TORSE-921263 format. One record per residue (C-alpha): x, y, z; residue number from 0; residue in three letters. Coordinates in steps of 0.1 Angstrom, whole numbers. Each point is the difference from the previous one (the first is absolute). Layout:
N
+-------+-------+-------+-----+-----+
!  east ! north !    up !   n ! res !
+-------+-------+-------+-----+-----+
!     X !     Y !     Z ! NUM ! ala !
...
+-------+-------+-------+-----+-----+
This chain:
174
+-------+-------+-------+-----+-----+
!  east ! north !    up !   n ! res !
+-------+-------+-------+-----+-----+
!  1205 !   575 !   970 !   0 ! met !
!    -5 !   -25 !    27 !   1 ! thr !
!   -34 !   -17 !    -1 !   2 ! gln !
!   -13 !   -18 !    30 !   3 ! leu !
!   -20 !   -33 !     1 !   4 ! ala !
!   -34 !     9 !    13 !   5 ! val !
!   -10 !   -36 !     7 !   6 ! arg !
!    23 !    -2 !    30 !   7 ! gly !
!   -16 !    31 !    17 !   8 ! ala !
!   -36 !    -5 !   -11 !   9 ! ala !
!   -23 !   -26 !    15 !  10 ! arg !
!   -24 !     1 !   -29 !  11 ! thr !
!     2 !   -11 !   -36 !  12 ! gly !
!   -15 !    32 !   -16 !  13 ! pro !
!    33 !    17 !     4 !  14 ! leu !
!    20 !   -26 !   -20 !  15 ! asp !
!     2 !    23 !   -30 !  16 ! asp !
!     9 !    31 !    20 !  17 ! val !
!    36 !    12 !    -1 !  18 ! arg !
!    16 !    21 !    27 !  19 ! val !
!    31 !    21 !    -7 !  20 ! arg !
!    17 !    32 !     9 !  21 ! pro !
!   -16 !    33 !   -12 !  22 ! tyr !
!    20 !    13 !   -30 !  23 ! gly !
!     2 !    35 !   -15 !  24 ! thr !
!   -19 !   -14 !   -31 !  25 ! ala !
!   -30 !    -9 !    23 !  26 ! asp !
!   -14 !    36 !     1 !  27 ! gly !
!   -26 !    -7 !   -27 !  28 ! ala !
!   -10 !   -33 !    16 !  29 ! arg !
!    -4 !    18 !    33 !  30 ! leu !
!   -22 !    27 !   -16 !  31 ! arg !
!   -20 !   -28 !   -17 !  32 ! gly !
!    -7 !   -15 !    35 !  33 ! leu !
!   -22 !    30 !     5 !  34 ! ser !
!   -26 !   -15 !   -24 !  35 ! asp !
!    -4 !   -29 !    24 !  36 ! arg !
!    -4 !    20 !    32 !  37 ! leu !
!   -32 !    14 !    15 !  38 ! ser !
!    -1 !    34 !    16 !  39 ! thr !
!    -2 !   -18 !    33 !  40 ! arg !
!    32 !   -19 !    -6 !  41 ! ser !
!    18 !    31 !   -11 !  42 ! leu !
!   -12 !    19 !    31 !  43 ! tyr !
!    11 !   -30 !    22 !  44 ! ala !
!    35 !     2 !   -14 !  45 ! arg !
!     6 !    37 !    -4 !  46 ! phe !
!   -23 !    13 !    28 !  47 ! phe !
!   -15 !    26 !   -24 !  48 ! ser !
!   -25 !     1 !   -28 !  49 ! gly !
!    18 !    -5 !   -32 !  50 ! thr !
!   -15 !   -14 !   -33 !  51 ! pro !
!    33 !   -17 !   -10 !  52 ! arg !
!    34 !    -9 !    14 !  53 ! ile !
!    17 !    34 !     4 !  54 ! pro !
!    27 !     9 !   -24 !  55 ! asp !
!    23 !    10 !    29 !  56 ! his !
!    -3 !   -35 !    14 !  57 ! tyr !
!    10 !   -15 !   -34 !  58 ! val !
!    30 !    24 !     0 !  59 ! ala !
!    10 !   -12 !    35 !  60 ! ile !
!    -2 !   -36 !   -11 !  61 ! met !
!    21 !     7 !   -31 !  62 ! asn !
!    27 !    15 !    23 !  63 ! gly !
!     3 !   -30 !    24 !  64 ! leu !
!    35 !    -5 !    14 !  65 ! asp !
!    -7 !   -37 !     6 !  66 ! his !
!    15 !     2 !    35 !  67 ! trp !
!   -17 !    25 !    22 !  68 ! asp !
!   -31 !     0 !   -22 !  69 ! arg !
!   -10 !   -30 !   -21 !  70 ! asp !
!   -30 !   -16 !   -15 !  71 ! ala !
!   -12 !   -33 !   -15 !  72 ! leu !
!   -27 !    -4 !   -25 !  73 ! val !
!   -24 !   -28 !    -8 !  74 ! ala !
!    -6 !    -5 !   -37 !  75 ! leu !
!   -24 !   -22 !   -19 !  76 ! arg !
!     2 !    -1 !   -38 !  77 ! asp !
!    23 !    30 !     0 !  78 ! gly !
!   -26 !    21 !    20 !  79 ! glu !
!     8 !    13 !    34 !  80 ! met !
!   -26 !   -13 !    25 !  81 ! ile !
!    17 !    11 !    32 !  82 ! gly !
!    30 !    19 !    15 !  83 ! ile !
!    15 !    -1 !    35 !  84 ! ala !
!    27 !    25 !    11 !  85 ! glu !
!    20 !     9 !    31 !  86 ! tyr !
!    17 !    32 !     9 !  87 ! cys !
!    26 !     0 !    27 !  88 ! arg !
!    -4 !    25 !    29 !  89 ! asp !
!    31 !    22 !    -2 !  90 ! ala !
!     1 !     5 !    38 !  91 ! asp !
!    -6 !   -37 !     8 !  92 ! arg !
!    16 !   -21 !   -28 !  93 ! pro !
!   -14 !   -32 !    14 !  94 ! gly !
!   -35 !    11 !    -7 !  95 ! leu !
!   -16 !     5 !   -34 !  96 ! ala !
!   -35 !    11 !   -10 !  97 ! asp !
!   -19 !   -26 !   -19 !  98 ! leu !
!   -26 !     8 !   -27 !  99 ! ala !
!   -19 !   -24 !   -22 ! 100 ! val !
!   -24 !     6 !   -29 ! 101 ! leu !
!   -19 !   -29 !   -18 ! 102 ! val !
!   -24 !     4 !   -29 ! 103 ! gly !
!   -36 !    -6 !    11 ! 104 ! asp !
!    -5 !   -32 !   -21 ! 105 ! pro !
!    30 !   -15 !    19 ! 106 ! trp !
!    -8 !    10 !    35 ! 107 ! gln !
!    -7 !   -28 !    25 ! 108 ! arg !
!    19 !   -25 !   -22 ! 109 ! arg !
!    34 !     0 !    18 ! 110 ! gly !
!    18 !    25 !   -22 ! 111 ! val !
!     7 !    24 !    28 ! 112 ! ala !
!    12 !   -28 !    23 ! 113 ! thr !
!    24 !   -13 !   -26 ! 114 ! val !
!    14 !    35 !    -7 ! 115 ! leu !
!     4 !     8 !    37 ! 116 ! val !
!    17 !   -33 !     8 ! 117 ! arg !
!    26 !     5 !   -28 ! 118 ! tyr !
!     4 !    36 !     8 ! 119 ! leu !
!     6 !    -9 !    37 ! 120 ! ala !
!    28 !   -24 !   -11 ! 121 ! gln !
!    16 !    26 !   -22 ! 122 ! leu !
!    -2 !    28 !    27 ! 123 ! ala !
!    13 !   -24 !    27 ! 124 ! gly !
!    31 !    -7 !   -21 ! 125 ! arg !
!     6 !    38 !     0 ! 126 ! arg !
!    -2 !     5 !    37 ! 127 ! gly !
!   -37 !     8 !     4 ! 128 ! val !
!   -13 !   -16 !    32 ! 129 ! arg !
!   -36 !    11 !    -1 ! 130 ! ala !
!   -26 !    16 !   -23 ! 131 ! phe !
!   -23 !    28 !    11 ! 132 ! gly !
!   -33 !     2 !   -17 ! 133 ! ala !
!   -28 !    26 !     3 ! 134 ! asp !
!   -34 !   -13 !    -9 ! 135 ! val !
!   -34 !    16 !     0 ! 136 ! leu !
!   -19 !   -18 !    28 ! 137 ! pro !
!   -28 !   -10 !   -24 ! 138 ! gly !
!    23 !   -15 !   -26 ! 139 ! asn !
!    -9 !   -36 !     7 ! 140 ! arg !
!    20 !   -13 !   -30 ! 141 ! glu !
!    32 !    15 !    12 ! 142 ! ala !
!    -5 !   -12 !    35 ! 143 ! val !
!    -7 !   -36 !   -12 ! 144 ! leu !
!    31 !     2 !   -23 ! 145 ! ala !
!    22 !    11 !    30 ! 146 ! leu !
!   -14 !   -28 !    21 ! 147 ! his !
!     9 !   -24 !   -27 ! 148 ! gly !
!    36 !     6 !     8 ! 149 ! val !
!    -2 !    13 !    36 ! 150 ! trp !
!   -30 !   -18 !    16 ! 151 ! pro !
!     6 !    16 !    34 ! 152 ! asp !
!     4 !    36 !   -13 ! 153 ! ala !
!   -17 !    26 !    22 ! 154 ! val !
!    -2 !    36 !   -11 ! 155 ! pro !
!     4 !    32 !    20 ! 156 ! ala !
!   -24 !    27 !   -11 ! 157 ! tyr !
!    10 !    36 !    -6 ! 158 ! arg !
!   -11 !    28 !   -23 ! 159 ! asp !
!   -29 !   -21 !   -13 ! 160 ! gly !
!    23 !   -29 !   -12 ! 161 ! leu !
!     8 !   -34 !    13 ! 162 ! ala !
!    38 !    -2 !     3 ! 163 ! arg !
!    16 !   -34 !    -1 ! 164 ! tyr !
!    36 !    -8 !     8 ! 165 ! val !
!     7 !   -34 !   -15 ! 166 ! leu !
!    32 !   -19 !     8 ! 167 ! pro !
!    14 !   -17 !   -31 ! 168 ! leu !
!    -6 !   -37 !     0 ! 169 ! pro !
!    28 !   -19 !    16 ! 170 ! gly !
!    14 !    31 !    16 ! 171 ! arg !
!    -5 !    14 !    35 ! 172 ! pro !
!   -22 !    31 !     2 ! 173 ! gly !
+-------+-------+-------+-----+-----+
């Protein structure tokens, strides 16, 4: 599998020993293990529902990625998954893909999400995606800060109790 050099995408030294690579079908156990490093608040912020662990149906979806219309990158440290970022292309608007990111609590606010999103944006852009859409709970300060790390001028539209961002991929017109 391709592994990406994190030093080029990260601005801080603490990520030097973090590897980023595509999600593989053998990563299901690592993804389940990420649950042990997530608070109920982090799980709610990602899945928009109260769940004590990463749902099994989500692991099944990740294990069935087609690596074109839906793909994911993982951040690993010492063989343990510390974060995952995915996109899922909108079938009706193929230039738009929903973005979702989940980072273990000990690794939040350390640049992991930013690194994952930057690499995922490059990958999606090569596949014809021009923008990410991201739904964020308005009180999810960590997600808003991570989005602003890549899209400093991002402004959400609010609907159905969520902040909806449309984020042009870096280097591409929106």
